[in-house]
C-alpha positions in Angstrom: 68.5 -23.1 78.3 65.5 -22.0 80.3 65.0 -19.2 82.8 62.2 -18.3 85.2 62.4 -14.8 86.6 60.6 -11.7 87.8 61.6 -8.2 86.8 60.5 -4.9 88.3 59.5 -2.5 85.5 59.1 0.4 88.0 56.2 2.8 87.9 53.6 1.7 85.4 50.7 3.8 84.1 47.7 1.8 82.9 45.7 2.9 79.9 43.0 3.9 82.3 45.4 6.6 83.5 45.9 5.1 86.9 49.5 4.4 88.1 51.1 1.9 90.4 54.5 2.5 91.9 55.9 -0.8 90.9 55.0 -3.4 88.3 56.7 -6.8 88.8 56.4 -9.0 85.8 56.9 -12.8 85.9 58.4 -14.3 82.7 60.1 -17.4 81.4 62.5 -17.8 78.5 63.5 -20.9 76.6 66.4 -21.3 74.2 69.2 -18.9 73.2 68.8 -15.4 71.8 70.7 -14.8 68.6 69.3 -11.4 67.8 66.6 -12.3 65.3 65.0 -15.4 66.6 62.7 -14.2 69.4 59.2 -15.6 69.6 56.7 -14.1 72.1 54.0 -16.5 73.3 50.9 -14.8 74.8 48.9 -16.9 77.3 45.2 -17.3 77.6 42.8 -16.2 80.3 44.1 -18.2 83.3 47.5 -19.1 81.9 50.9 -18.4 83.2 54.4 -17.7 81.9 55.1 -21.4 82.3 54.3 -22.3 78.6 56.8 -25.2 78.2 58.2 -27.9 80.3 61.3 -27.1 82.5 63.5 -29.6 84.2 63.2 -27.7 87.5 59.4 -27.2 87.4 57.6 -28.5 90.4 54.3 -30.3 90.4 52.4 -27.9 92.6 50.4 -26.3 89.8 47.8 -27.5 87.3 45.9 -26.5 84.3 47.3 -23.6 82.4 49.7 -22.8 85.2 51.7 -25.9 84.4 53.4 -26.1 81.0 50.1 -25.2 79.3 51.5 -25.6 75.8 54.2 -28.2 76.5 53.3 -30.2 73.5 53.7 -27.2 71.1 56.7 -25.4 72.7 59.9 -27.1 73.4 63.0 -28.7 71.9 62.0 -30.3 68.6 58.4 -29.1 69.0 56.4 -26.9 66.6 57.8 -23.8 68.4 61.3 -25.3 68.6 63.2 -23.9 71.6 66.5 -25.3 70.2 66.0 -22.9 67.3 64.0 -20.0 68.7 64.3 -17.8 71.8 60.8 -18.1 73.3 59.5 -15.6 75.8 56.3 -16.0 77.7 55.1 -13.2 80.1 52.5 -13.4 82.8 49.9 -10.6 82.2 49.3 -7.8 84.7 46.2 -8.5 86.7 47.0 -12.2 86.9 48.1 -14.1 90.0 51.1 -16.1 88.7 53.9 -13.8 89.6 53.0 -10.5 87.9 51.5 -7.7 90.0 47.7 -8.0 90.3 44.9 -7.6 92.8 46.4 -10.2 95.2 49.8 -8.4 95.3 50.8 -6.1 98.1 50.2 -2.5 97.6 53.5 -0.9 98.7 51.7 2.2 99.8 49.4 0.4 102.2 51.1 -2.9 103.0 47.9 -4.7 102.2 46.8 -6.6 99.0 45.4 -4.3 96.3 42.1 -6.1 96.0 39.8 -4.1 93.8 41.9 -1.0 94.4 44.1 -2.4 91.6 43.7 -0.3 88.4 41.5 -1.6 85.6 43.6 -3.8 83.2 43.3 -4.0 79.5 44.8 -6.2 76.8 46.7 -3.1 75.7 48.3 -3.0 79.2 49.5 -6.6 78.7 51.1 -5.6 75.4 52.8 -2.6 76.8 54.2 -4.5 79.7 55.5 -7.2 77.3 57.2 -4.6 75.2 58.9 -3.1 78.2 60.0 -6.5 79.4 61.4 -7.4 76.0 63.3 -4.1 76.0 64.9 -5.1 79.3 65.9 -8.4 77.7 67.5 -6.7 74.8 64.9 -8.0 72.3 63.8 -5.5 69.6 61.9 -6.8 66.6 60.2 -10.1 67.1 60.5 -13.0 64.7 57.0 -13.9 65.7 54.2 -13.3 68.3 51.8 -16.2 68.9 48.8 -16.7 71.2 45.5 -18.4 71.6 42.1 -17.3 72.9 42.5 -13.9 74.7 46.2 -14.5 74.0 45.3 -14.2 70.3 43.7 -10.8 71.1 47.0 -9.9 72.7 48.6 -10.9 69.4 46.2 -8.6 67.4 46.9 -5.8 69.8 50.7 -6.1 69.1 49.9 -5.7 65.4 48.0 -2.5 65.9 50.1 -1.1 68.7 53.7 -2.1 67.6 53.3 -3.0 63.9 57.0 -2.5 63.1 58.1 -4.8 65.9 56.6 -8.0 64.5 57.7 -10.0 61.4 55.2 -12.9 61.7 52.1 -13.5 63.9 49.7 -16.3 64.6 46.4 -15.6 66.3 44.8 -19.0 67.3 41.1 -19.5 68.3 40.4 -15.8 68.7 38.5 -12.9 67.3 38.6 -9.1 66.9 36.1 -8.9 69.8 33.7 -11.1 71.9 30.1 -11.5 70.7 27.2 -10.5 72.9 26.5 -14.2 74.0 30.0 -14.6 75.4 29.8 -11.2 77.0 26.6 -12.3 78.7 28.1 -15.5 80.0 31.1 -13.7 81.3 28.8 -11.3 83.1 27.0 -14.1 84.8 30.4 -15.7 85.8 31.5 -12.4 87.4 28.2 -12.0 89.2 28.7 -15.4 90.7 31.9 -14.1 92.3 30.7 -10.7 93.4 27.5 -12.1 94.9 29.4 -14.5 97.1 29.3 -13.1 100.6 32.9 -13.9 101.1 34.0 -11.6 98.2 33.7 -8.6 100.6 34.0 -6.0 97.8 37.2 -7.7 96.7 39.0 -7.3 100.1 38.9 -10.9 101.3 42.6 -11.8 101.6 42.6 -11.9 105.4 39.7 -14.3 105.6 37.8 -16.9 103.6 37.6 -16.1 99.9 34.7 -16.4 97.5 35.5 -20.0 96.6 31.9 -20.9 95.8 31.5 -17.9 93.5 34.8 -18.6 91.8 33.8 -22.3 91.4 30.5 -21.3 89.7 32.3 -18.8 87.4 34.8 -21.5 86.3 32.0 -24.0 85.6 30.4 -21.5 83.3 33.8 -21.0 81.6 34.2 -24.8 81.1 30.8 -25.0 79.5 31.9 -22.3 77.1 35.1 -24.1 76.2 33.5 -27.4 75.2 31.3 -28.2 72.2 28.0 -30.1 72.2 29.7 -33.0 70.5 32.6 -33.2 72.9 30.3 -33.0 75.9 28.1 -35.7 74.5 31.1 -37.9 73.8 32.7 -37.3 77.2 29.6 -37.5 79.5 26.4 -38.2 77.7 23.6 -38.5 80.2 25.5 -41.0 82.3 25.3 -41.1 86.1 28.6 -40.7 87.9 30.0 -43.8 89.7 29.7 -44.2 93.4 33.3 -43.0 93.9 32.3 -39.6 92.4 29.3 -39.0 94.6 30.0 -36.4 97.3 29.1 -36.7 100.9 27.4 -33.4 100.7 25.2 -33.2 97.6 26.0 -29.9 95.7 22.3 -29.6 95.0 20.1 -30.2 98.1 17.0 -30.4 96.0 18.4 -33.3 93.8 18.6 -36.1 96.3 16.2 -38.3 94.3 18.0 -37.6 91.0 21.2 -39.1 89.6 24.5 -37.2 90.0 25.6 -37.2 86.4 29.1 -37.4 85.0 28.9 -33.9 83.5 28.1 -32.6 87.0 31.0 -34.5 88.5 33.3 -33.1 85.9 32.2 -29.5 86.5 32.6 -29.9 90.3 36.1 -31.5 89.9 37.3 -28.7 87.6 35.9 -26.0 89.9 37.6 -27.5 92.9 41.0 -27.6 91.1 40.5 -24.0 89.9 39.7 -22.5 93.3 43.0 -24.0 94.6 45.1 -22.3 92.0 43.5 -19.0 90.9 42.5 -15.7 92.5 38.8 -14.6 92.3 39.7 -10.9 91.8 42.2 -11.9 89.0 39.4 -13.7 87.3 37.3 -10.6 87.4 40.1 -8.5 86.0 41.2 -10.9 83.3 37.7 -11.5 82.0 37.0 -7.8 82.0 40.2 -7.2 79.9 39.0 -9.8 77.4 35.4 -8.4 77.2 36.7 -4.9 76.8 39.0 -5.7 73.8 37.8 -4.4 70.5 40.4 -4.3 67.7 38.7 -1.4 66.0 38.6 0.8 69.1 40.2 4.2 68.2 40.2 3.3 64.5 37.6 3.5 61.8 37.5 -0.3 61.3 39.4 -3.5 62.0 41.1 -3.1 58.6 42.3 0.4 59.7 43.6 -0.9 62.9 45.8 -3.5 61.1 46.8 -1.3 58.1 50.3 -0.4 59.5 51.3 -4.1 59.9 53.5 -5.2 57.0 54.3 -8.7 58.2 52.5 -12.0 57.9 49.5 -13.2 59.9 48.2 -16.7 60.3 44.7 -17.2 61.7 43.7 -20.6 63.1 40.1 -21.4 63.8 38.3 -24.6 64.9 34.9 -25.8 63.5 33.6 -26.9 66.9 34.5 -23.6 68.7 31.5 -21.5 69.5 33.4 -19.2 71.8 35.6 -17.8 69.0 34.0 -19.1 65.8 35.3 -19.8 62.3 33.0 -17.0 61.1 34.7 -14.5 63.4 38.1 -15.6 62.2 37.0 -15.3 58.6 35.7 -11.7 59.2 39.1 -10.9 60.7 40.8 -12.4 57.6 38.5 -10.2 55.5 39.7 -7.1 57.4 43.3 -8.1 56.7 42.6 -8.5 53.0 41.0 -5.0 53.0 44.1 -3.7 54.7 46.4 -5.5 52.3 47.9 -7.6 55.2 49.4 -10.9 54.1 47.1 -13.4 55.8 46.1 -17.0 55.8 43.1 -18.5 57.5 43.6 -22.1 58.4 40.4 -23.9 59.4 40.8 -27.0 61.5 38.1 -29.7 61.7 37.6 -30.4 65.4 34.7 -31.2 67.7 36.7 -30.3 70.9 35.3 -26.8 71.1 37.4 -23.8 72.2 39.7 -26.2 74.1 41.0 -27.6 70.8 43.9 -25.1 70.7 45.2 -26.6 73.9 44.3 -30.3 73.6 45.0 -31.0 69.9 48.7 -30.0 69.5 49.0 -32.3 66.5 46.6 -30.0 64.6 47.9 -26.7 66.0 51.6 -27.4 65.7 52.3 -28.0 62.0 50.8 -24.6 60.8 52.7 -22.8 63.5 56.0 -24.5 62.7 55.7 -23.7 59.0 54.8 -20.1 59.7 57.9 -19.7 61.9 60.2 -21.5 59.4 58.9 -20.3 56.0 56.3 -17.6 56.6 53.2 -17.9 54.5 55.3 -18.9 51.4 53.2 -16.8 49.0 49.9 -18.5 50.2 47.2 -16.0 51.3 43.6 -16.3 52.2 42.6 -15.6 48.6 43.8 -19.2 47.8 40.8 -20.5 49.8 38.5 -17.6 49.9 34.8 -18.7 49.7 32.9 -18.1 46.5 30.5 -15.1 46.6 27.5 -17.3 46.3 28.5 -19.3 49.3 29.1 -16.7 52.1 28.9 -19.3 54.9 31.4 -21.7 53.5 35.1 -21.6 54.5 38.4 -23.0 53.5 38.6 -26.8 53.3 40.5 -28.6 56.0 44.1 -29.3 55.3 46.9 -31.0 57.2 48.8 -27.9 56.3 47.6 -24.8 54.4 51.1 -24.4 53.0 51.9 -27.9 51.7 51.8 -28.4 47.9 
């Protein structure tokens, strides 16, 4: 059984202190609730509540708006919806059904634009908690998420530690590093320097599509590894069918239009058709702002109250959220006496691996949900002191004998 719905949570105060009179939250559920089988899935930056395939789903969306983890969540899949009651909630600030900058401000009758309050990952968590209360879900069997959705998972563990039995944070970290902060800054500047952005109030005219396109291209470069880009594109020129009537670079008429350029232009065009520029500003700001230790003495202190089990998945080709960052997070868990396992996946797909390699992501998640960590912790594969840069060997499953 699947449901797609929107619920009005009423007046909502953001962690910034600002309040809106009504927060509508879009969510989807899959499976039947039996009281102790609820699994919350947290989506990534431009994701939606549509995490798994539905018979009634239309074909008018793409990317992470369309069954973005359909090979991981569903009947008989790793997160088995015939066994678990799966809930996915669209985050406040997004543009896929939950109130955000493009939503109508009931006090003015116009879209909020940049008058919408600043949004944090903590606001996402609090809205999810309220939505689950409305659904009659108390303690979660598990909370699972990737990328900034993994930060959302970590926020659950520090904010509502008694409400989670098991957790999986995939391709994520306790905070972004300065390089990623810098790239996100350039991406946002691409939007805000577009003349059509108009201070965020562009909904009655042409939007900042060019700026949003450039921002998304920067994002895609962050999500791919050098190896995957070399394999996909090399230095090859694009075919005649890919060449545009109007060259994107007027100064490049003499030079080849390469496959990597064609890919970035194609992805940008698709993205501007499905996502809101202001939402991109708000969602990236929420990701950039997240710091697990904020308000605590350390990451370990932030996680100390969590008494459940945590699985960390990292990917060797991911330079957005690195294996080293996941290992540092695992170390904080050990310091806090949190039962943790760090599963390192050999992959050259970059950050996108958590979306495009379900065969590697699924088995550890399935076993976590079914058996927990089964007594295995990170200490089983902890690097030797004399090799601080080495990590756990790659396994099909960390929990198999």
